[in-house]
C-alpha positions in Angstrom: 179.3 48.2 142.4 183.0 48.9 142.9 185.0 47.7 145.9 185.3 51.2 147.3 181.6 51.7 147.3 180.9 48.3 148.8 183.4 48.8 151.7 181.9 52.2 152.3 178.4 50.8 152.9 179.3 47.6 154.7 178.3 49.0 158.1 174.9 49.9 156.9 174.6 46.6 154.9 175.3 44.4 157.9 173.0 46.6 160.1 170.1 46.1 157.7 169.9 49.9 157.0 169.9 49.8 153.1 167.1 49.5 150.6 166.7 46.1 148.9 168.2 47.2 145.5 171.5 48.2 147.2 171.5 45.2 149.4 171.2 42.9 146.4 174.0 44.6 144.5 176.3 44.4 147.6 175.3 40.7 148.1 176.2 39.9 144.5 179.5 41.8 144.8 180.5 39.9 148.0 179.8 36.6 146.3 182.5 37.2 143.7 185.0 39.5 145.5 187.3 37.8 148.0 188.7 41.0 149.4 185.3 42.6 150.2 183.9 39.3 151.5 186.9 39.1 153.9 186.4 42.7 155.1 182.7 42.0 155.6 183.5 38.9 157.8 185.9 41.0 159.9 183.5 43.8 160.4 180.7 41.3 161.2 182.7 39.9 164.1 183.4 43.3 165.5 179.8 44.5 165.3 178.6 41.2 166.8 181.0 41.5 169.7 180.2 45.1 170.3 176.4 44.4 170.4 176.3 44.3 174.3 178.2 47.6 174.9 175.1 49.6 175.7 174.1 47.1 178.3 177.4 46.1 180.0 179.9 48.7 178.9 182.2 47.8 181.8 182.6 44.3 180.5 185.0 44.6 177.6 186.2 41.0 177.5 183.9 39.7 174.9 184.5 42.6 172.6 188.3 42.4 172.9 188.3 38.5 172.6 186.8 38.8 169.1 189.2 41.5 168.0 192.2 39.8 169.5 191.3 36.5 167.8 191.1 38.2 164.4 194.3 40.2 165.0 196.4 37.1 166.0 195.1 34.7 163.4 195.2 37.1 160.4 198.3 39.2 159.9 196.5 41.3 157.3 193.7 42.3 159.8 193.5 46.1 159.8 191.1 47.3 162.5 191.9 51.1 162.0 191.2 50.8 158.3 187.9 48.9 158.9 186.7 51.5 161.3 188.0 54.6 159.5 186.7 53.9 156.0 183.0 53.8 156.7 183.1 56.9 158.9 184.6 59.2 156.3 181.2 60.5 155.2 182.6 63.5 153.4 184.3 61.1 150.9 181.0 59.3 150.1 181.2 57.6 146.6 179.2 59.0 143.8 177.1 55.8 143.8 175.2 57.3 146.7 173.6 59.9 144.4 171.8 57.3 142.5 169.8 56.3 145.5 169.4 59.7 147.2 165.6 59.9 146.7 165.1 56.5 148.1 167.2 57.3 151.1 165.1 60.4 151.9 162.0 58.2 152.3 163.7 56.1 154.9 166.3 58.4 156.4 164.7 58.5 159.9 165.1 54.7 160.3 168.8 54.9 161.0 169.3 58.4 162.1 171.2 57.3 165.2 173.5 54.9 163.4 176.4 57.4 162.7 176.5 58.4 166.3 176.5 54.8 167.5 179.2 53.9 164.9 181.4 56.7 166.1 181.0 55.7 169.8 181.8 52.0 168.9 184.8 53.1 166.8 186.3 55.2 169.6 185.8 52.5 172.2 187.3 49.8 170.0 190.2 52.0 169.0 191.1 52.7 172.6 191.0 49.0 173.4 193.0 48.1 170.3 195.8 50.6 170.6 196.2 50.2 174.4 196.5 46.4 174.2 198.6 45.9 171.0 201.4 47.4 169.0 200.2 47.0 165.4 202.8 45.9 163.0 201.8 48.7 160.5 201.1 52.4 160.3 198.2 54.0 158.6 198.8 55.7 155.2 196.8 58.5 153.7 197.1 59.9 150.2 197.5 63.7 150.4 198.1 64.0 146.6 198.2 61.6 143.7 198.7 57.9 144.2 201.5 56.8 146.6 202.5 53.2 146.8 202.8 51.2 150.0 204.6 48.0 149.3 203.0 47.0 146.0 199.6 48.6 146.8 198.6 51.9 145.2 196.9 54.2 147.8 194.1 56.2 146.4 192.6 57.2 149.7 193.9 55.3 152.8 195.7 52.1 153.5 198.4 50.5 155.6 202.2 50.2 155.6 203.4 47.0 157.2 206.8 46.7 159.0 209.6 46.1 156.4 207.6 47.6 153.5 208.5 50.8 151.6 206.3 53.8 151.0 207.2 55.5 147.7 205.9 58.7 146.1 206.5 59.8 142.6 206.8 63.4 141.4 203.0 63.9 141.6 202.1 62.1 144.8 202.4 62.9 148.6 201.4 60.8 151.6 200.9 61.0 155.4 202.1 58.2 157.8 200.2 58.1 161.1 202.0 56.6 164.1 198.9 55.8 166.1 198.9 58.2 169.0 202.5 59.1 168.6 202.6 61.5 165.7 202.6 61.8 161.9 205.0 62.1 159.0 204.2 63.8 155.7 206.2 62.3 152.8 206.9 64.7 149.9 206.9 63.8 146.2 209.9 61.8 145.0 210.6 60.0 148.3 211.3 56.5 149.6 210.5 55.6 153.2 210.7 52.2 154.9 208.8 51.3 158.1 211.5 49.6 160.2 209.9 49.1 163.6 206.6 49.7 165.5 207.7 48.1 168.7 206.8 49.6 172.0 209.1 52.6 172.8 210.8 52.1 169.4 209.1 53.6 166.4 211.6 53.8 163.5 211.6 54.6 159.8 214.4 54.8 157.2 214.4 57.7 154.9 216.5 56.6 151.9 215.6 59.5 149.6 213.4 62.5 149.5 211.8 64.8 152.1 209.7 64.3 155.2 208.0 66.6 157.6 207.6 65.0 161.1 205.5 66.1 164.0 205.3 64.1 167.3 203.4 64.6 170.5 204.1 61.4 172.4 206.7 61.0 175.2 210.2 61.8 174.2 212.6 59.4 172.4 210.0 57.0 171.1 210.5 57.9 167.4 213.6 58.0 165.3 214.6 58.4 161.6 217.5 56.5 160.1 219.2 58.4 157.2 222.1 57.2 155.1 224.6 59.5 156.9 223.3 59.6 160.5 220.5 58.7 162.9 217.9 61.2 164.0 216.3 60.8 167.5 213.1 62.7 168.2 212.7 64.0 171.8 209.4 65.6 170.6 209.2 68.3 168.1 208.4 69.4 164.5 211.1 69.2 161.8 212.0 68.5 158.2 214.6 66.0 156.9 215.7 65.9 153.2 218.0 63.3 151.8 219.6 63.6 148.3 220.8 60.9 145.9 224.3 61.0 147.4 223.0 60.2 150.9 223.7 63.7 152.2 220.9 65.3 154.3 219.5 68.5 155.6 217.7 68.7 158.9 215.7 71.8 159.8 213.9 72.0 163.2 210.8 74.2 163.6 209.8 73.4 167.1 211.3 71.6 170.1 214.7 69.8 169.9 215.9 67.1 167.7 219.1 64.9 168.2 221.3 63.9 165.3 223.7 61.0 166.1 226.6 59.4 164.3 228.7 56.8 166.1 229.2 57.9 169.7 228.7 61.6 168.9 225.4 63.3 169.2 224.2 66.9 168.7 221.1 68.6 169.9 219.6 70.7 167.1 217.2 73.3 168.7 214.2 75.1 167.1 215.3 77.5 164.3 218.5 75.6 163.7 219.8 73.4 160.8 222.3 70.5 160.7 223.8 69.2 157.4 225.3 65.7 157.0 227.4 64.0 154.4 227.7 60.3 153.9 230.7 58.7 155.6 231.4 61.9 157.5 230.5 63.2 161.0 227.4 65.4 161.1 228.1 69.1 160.4 228.0 71.8 163.0 224.4 73.0 163.8 223.8 76.6 162.8 220.8 79.0 162.8 218.8 79.2 159.6 219.0 83.0 159.5 222.8 83.2 159.7 224.8 85.0 157.1 225.7 83.3 153.8 229.4 84.0 154.5 229.3 82.2 157.9 227.4 79.3 156.4 229.8 78.8 153.6 232.9 79.1 155.8 231.4 76.6 158.3 230.6 74.1 155.5 234.2 74.3 154.2 235.5 73.6 157.7 233.1 70.8 158.5 233.3 68.9 155.2 236.7 70.0 153.9 240.1 69.5 155.4 239.4 71.5 158.6 242.3 73.8 158.0 243.3 76.7 160.3 242.5 79.1 157.4 238.9 77.7 157.3 238.5 77.9 161.1 239.6 81.6 161.0 237.1 82.3 158.3 234.3 80.9 160.4 235.4 83.0 163.4 235.8 86.2 161.4 232.2 85.9 160.0 230.6 84.8 163.3 228.0 87.1 164.9 226.0 86.8 168.1 223.4 84.5 166.5 226.3 82.1 165.7 227.1 81.4 169.3 225.4 78.0 169.0 227.8 77.0 166.3 230.8 78.3 168.2 229.8 76.3 171.3 229.7 73.1 169.2 233.1 74.0 167.6 234.5 74.5 171.1 233.1 71.2 172.3 234.7 69.3 169.4 237.9 71.4 169.1 241.4 70.2 168.8 243.5 71.2 171.8 245.4 73.8 169.7 242.2 75.5 168.6 240.4 75.7 172.0 241.8 79.1 173.0 241.0 80.7 169.7 237.4 79.5 169.7 236.9 80.2 173.4 238.0 83.9 172.9 235.5 84.5 170.1 232.6 82.8 171.9 233.4 84.7 175.1 233.4 88.0 173.1 229.9 87.3 171.7 228.4 85.7 174.9 230.5 86.0 178.0 230.7 82.7 179.9 229.3 82.1 183.4 231.8 83.1 186.1 233.0 79.6 186.9 233.8 78.7 183.3 237.4 79.0 182.2 239.4 78.2 179.1 241.8 76.0 181.1 238.8 74.0 182.5 237.5 73.3 179.0 240.9 72.4 177.8 241.1 69.8 180.5 237.8 68.3 179.4 235.4 69.8 182.0 232.1 69.0 180.4 230.1 70.7 183.2 231.6 74.0 182.3 230.5 73.6 178.7 226.9 72.7 179.8 226.8 75.8 182.0 227.6 77.9 179.0 225.0 76.0 177.0 222.4 77.0 179.5 223.4 80.7 179.2 223.0 80.5 175.5 219.3 79.8 176.1 218.9 76.5 174.3 217.6 74.5 177.4 218.8 73.1 180.7 222.0 71.1 180.8 219.8 68.1 182.0 218.5 67.9 178.4 221.7 66.2 177.4 221.3 63.5 180.0 217.7 62.8 178.9 218.7 61.9 175.3 218.2 58.3 174.3 221.2 56.5 172.7 
């Protein structure tokens, strides 16, 4: 038997649910395979500890003691992988077909086992994730064979803190952040797990493309990229980093914050922000803006910021570009404030109390009132951003 098959049947093996021929083959495999024998020992402790759950479900101490002891004494202990692997019945190894007829004769013996296993897995998982912050994330192979550290992931595995997840041109993976969210990693990418501390989930995207989706409380998850720092207040977005370290952030849902030094920008749903290494992040713009506006904005952001480039941006701006003009006004040189103010006021008239003179004098409240009128959220959103 292969390791994958043995690990799949360990629950049934330890529970005495298999026919003799299979039990003998697994027993022989465990005698010569250290990895499977180690997994069997871990699972045996868990199943033994959970044996009193149906009698005294309110007393979780014994169960948690056994799990905690394993987790603390063995840094490679991976409870989610132990629980997850045997429950994926749709991925049953082909070895099962060899014994299908024999299983039919005794199938009623353990008919309640899958339901019991699911209940135990749920209860243990809740205890586990509520009491610890595991120093790893789960990895699933979505395509091909990604590599976590030095381990090839055919199905599922773990990515410890400090290790890299790499995908070649034919592989794709999914990182699971417990109950926080998940990150899909496209082919040709390199991602490092930096932190899994409470209130500080962090990865570093060195190269490639990720698709992130989070549903936990805001500001728990962030992505380091070579040219900036992306903070996730809760949303769905894509980040792509090329070989030069430049990046492309596109937000599909919610809001995402991009930060460099002391400067931070909120990128709302439907918007894009480009960055270049050793430069401040570019001005956010809507994905459906005109090519002419986009090119003029890029020249202004990453060129010499000449008056000619600024005028080209304003000449090509339409109503949908009000978000970009608001950011240009926020970061404008004193001599450019009037020019940008006039164009933005032409597209979206400011609230009554907002004046060009007030913005020239650094009145941030006026800018935030205009932000609200543009429809990208309450001004309090700016105060809620971590960092």
